[in-house]
MIVODREN-450540 format. One record per residue: residue number from 1; x, y, z of N, C-alpha, C in turn; residue in three letters. Coordinates in Angstrom, 2 decimals. Atoms other than C-alpha are relative to their C-alpha. Layout:
<koltors>
KOLTOR num    n.c1    n.c2    n.c3   ca.c1   ca.c2   ca.c3    c.c1    c.c2    c.c3 residu
KOLTOR NUM       X       Y       Z       X       Y       Z       X       Y       Z    ala
...
</koltors>
This chain:
<koltors>
KOLTOR num    n.c1    n.c2    n.c3   ca.c1   ca.c2   ca.c3    c.c1    c.c2    c.c3 residu
KOLTOR   1   -1.17    0.77   -0.29    5.31   20.42   -0.74    1.05    0.30   -1.06    met
KOLTOR   2   -1.08   -0.30    0.92    8.65   21.19   -2.32    0.77   -1.27   -0.31    asn
KOLTOR   3   -0.68    1.21    0.43    9.96   18.21   -4.27    1.11    0.37   -0.97    leu
KOLTOR   4   -1.12   -0.23    0.90   13.35   18.20   -5.95    0.29   -1.28   -0.75    thr
KOLTOR   5   -0.33    1.16    0.82   13.89   15.81   -8.84    1.51   -0.12   -0.05    leu
KOLTOR   6   -1.44    0.20   -0.07   17.37   14.42   -8.24    0.55   -0.71   -1.23    glu
KOLTOR   7   -0.44    0.80    1.13   17.54   12.03  -11.17   -1.21   -0.47   -0.78    glu
KOLTOR   8    1.10    0.51    0.82   15.36   10.90  -14.08   -0.99    1.08   -0.38    gly
KOLTOR   9    1.07   -0.91    0.43   12.03   12.50  -14.90   -1.26   -0.29    0.81    arg
KOLTOR  10    1.29    0.23   -0.64    8.48   12.86  -13.60   -0.81   -0.97   -0.86    phe
KOLTOR  11    0.79    1.00    0.73    5.97   10.14  -14.57   -0.83    0.62   -1.12    pro
KOLTOR  12    0.84   -0.40    1.14    4.20   10.40  -17.92   -1.08   -1.04   -0.27    glu
KOLTOR  13    0.96    1.09    0.20    2.36    7.05  -17.92   -0.54   -0.45    1.34    glu
KOLTOR  14    0.65    0.39   -1.25    0.02    5.52  -15.35    0.77   -1.06    0.78    lys
KOLTOR  15   -0.77    1.03   -0.70    2.46    2.70  -14.52    1.42    0.46    0.35    asn
KOLTOR  16   -1.29   -0.57   -0.36    5.38    5.04  -13.78   -0.11    0.72    1.34    glu
KOLTOR  17    0.00   -0.60   -1.34    6.41    6.42  -10.39    1.35    0.64    0.28    ile
KOLTOR  18   -1.24   -0.53   -0.58    8.97    8.63   -8.70   -0.03   -0.34    1.47    val
KOLTOR  19   -0.08    0.31   -1.43   10.18    7.70   -5.25    1.18    0.74    0.60    ile
KOLTOR  20   -1.09   -0.68   -0.67   12.47    9.17   -2.66    1.21   -0.93    0.09    thr
KOLTOR  21   -1.23    0.77   -0.16   16.07    8.07   -2.47    0.59    0.23    1.38    asn
KOLTOR  22   -0.45   -0.38   -1.33   16.28    9.14    1.15   -0.19   -1.14    1.00    arg
KOLTOR  23    0.07    0.96   -1.10   17.09    6.62    3.87   -0.44   -1.38   -0.41    gly
KOLTOR  24    0.47    1.36    0.24   16.02    3.04    4.22    1.10   -0.91   -0.52    gly
KOLTOR  25   -0.97    0.99    0.48   17.72   -0.11    3.06   -0.13   -0.24   -1.49    thr
KOLTOR  26    0.21    0.18    1.44   16.31   -0.04   -0.49    0.78    1.05   -0.75    tyr
KOLTOR  27   -0.79   -0.92    0.82   18.61    1.51   -3.07   -0.67    0.09   -1.37    asn
KOLTOR  28    0.76   -0.05    1.25   16.20    2.55   -5.85    0.85    0.46   -1.18    pro
KOLTOR  29   -0.68   -0.35    1.24   17.46    2.78   -9.42   -1.05    0.27   -1.08    gln
KOLTOR  30    0.86   -0.27    1.14   15.84    4.25  -12.52   -0.14   -1.30   -0.80    ile
KOLTOR  31    0.25    1.22    0.77   14.22    1.39  -14.44   -0.41   -1.19    0.85    gly
KOLTOR  32    0.46    1.08   -0.88   13.61   -0.83  -11.38   -1.51   -0.06   -0.02    asn
KOLTOR  33    1.44    0.17   -0.13   10.13   -2.24  -11.07   -0.31   -0.28    1.47    lys
KOLTOR  34    0.44    0.26   -1.37    8.29   -2.17   -7.75   -1.48   -0.35   -0.04    ile
KOLTOR  35    1.41    0.33   -0.11    4.97   -3.63   -6.70   -0.54    0.61    1.28    thr
KOLTOR  36    0.67   -0.64   -1.12    2.56   -1.86   -4.40   -1.39   -0.61    0.12    ile
KOLTOR  37    1.33    0.55   -0.25   -0.54   -3.38   -2.82   -0.92    1.16    0.40    asn
KOLTOR  38    0.92   -1.11   -0.22   -3.23   -0.69   -3.13   -1.34   -0.55    0.46    leu
KOLTOR  39    1.25    0.54   -0.53   -6.38   -1.25   -1.05   -1.14   -0.06   -1.02    pro
KOLTOR  40    1.13   -0.03    0.94   -8.77   -0.29   -3.87    0.30   -0.62   -1.35    asp
KOLTOR  41   -0.36    0.53    1.32   -6.84   -1.76   -6.83    0.73   -1.33    0.05    lys
KOLTOR  42   -0.79    1.22   -0.09   -4.87   -4.72   -5.52    1.47    0.28   -0.28    gly
KOLTOR  43   -1.44   -0.12    0.26   -1.27   -5.32   -6.54    0.22    0.66   -1.35    ile
KOLTOR  44   -0.34   -0.74    1.22    0.06   -2.85   -9.09    1.52    0.03   -0.14    glu
KOLTOR  45   -1.43   -0.09    0.25    3.51   -2.82  -10.72    0.31    1.35   -0.64    glu
KOLTOR  46   -0.43   -1.31    0.50    5.30    0.47  -11.38    1.47   -0.05   -0.37    tyr
KOLTOR  47   -1.40   -0.17    0.37    8.53    1.40  -13.11    0.49    1.32    0.56    thr
KOLTOR  48   -0.59   -1.22   -0.56   10.74    3.91  -11.30    0.62    0.81   -1.14    ile
KOLTOR  49   -0.51   -0.87    1.07   11.38    6.82  -13.68    0.72    1.23    0.55    val
KOLTOR  50   -0.66   -1.15   -0.60   12.65    9.41  -11.22    0.22   -0.19    1.48    gly
KOLTOR  51   -0.31    0.00   -1.42   14.20    9.90   -7.82   -0.15    1.42    0.52    leu
KOLTOR  52    0.24   -1.32   -0.56   13.05   12.80   -5.66    0.62    0.11    1.38    ile
KOLTOR  53   -0.51   -0.29   -1.33   14.43   14.43   -2.56   -1.09    0.75    0.74    asn
KOLTOR  54    1.00   -0.65   -0.85   11.93   15.26    0.15    0.68    0.35    1.31    ile
KOLTOR  55   -0.65   -0.42   -1.24   13.28   17.30    3.02   -0.99   -0.03    1.15    thr
KOLTOR  56    0.87   -0.05   -1.18   11.95   17.27    6.57   -0.85    1.25   -0.02    asp
KOLTOR  57    0.75   -1.26    0.03   10.91   20.90    6.09   -1.14   -0.06   -0.99    gln
KOLTOR  58    1.08    0.07    0.98    8.91   20.15    2.96   -1.13   -0.89    0.50    ser
KOLTOR  59    1.04    0.84   -0.59    7.06   17.40    4.83   -0.79    0.81    1.02    ile
KOLTOR  60    0.69   -0.82   -0.99    6.26   19.81    7.66   -0.91    1.04   -0.66    lys
KOLTOR  61    0.76   -1.03    0.69    5.00   22.38    5.15   -1.12   -0.55   -0.88    asn
KOLTOR  62    0.98    0.58    0.90    2.84   19.94    3.18   -1.37   -0.05    0.66    ser
KOLTOR  63    1.35    0.15   -0.48   -0.89   19.54    3.49   -0.33   -1.46    0.27    lys
KOLTOR  64    0.21    1.42   -0.25   -0.49   15.78    3.69    0.15   -0.27    1.48    leu
KOLTOR  65   -0.03    0.32   -1.42   -1.22   14.43    7.13    0.09   -1.52    0.17    lys
KOLTOR  66   -0.11    1.42   -0.30   -0.32   11.07    8.61   -1.32   -0.49    0.57    arg
KOLTOR  67    1.25    0.56   -0.48   -3.34    8.87    9.17    0.18   -0.50    1.43    lys
KOLTOR  68   -0.07    0.43   -1.39   -4.00    8.33   12.87   -0.52   -1.42    0.11    lys
KOLTOR  69    0.41    1.40   -0.18   -4.23    4.71   13.95   -0.52   -0.24    1.38    thr
</koltors>
């Protein structure tokens, strides 16, 4: 997958995360904190340290597959 770092940096600590700034109603900012409910760990808090751009083509070329429901 081809990821482009648009702003900030890549994570260096376990509680840091990069997220996409593409679409949606959320306007992520460097330094914002987000919480994610992980099935195996429960609720975890992360600090946004970078914003990445993921293109439709990079998603098509990735090895990540959407889980079928």
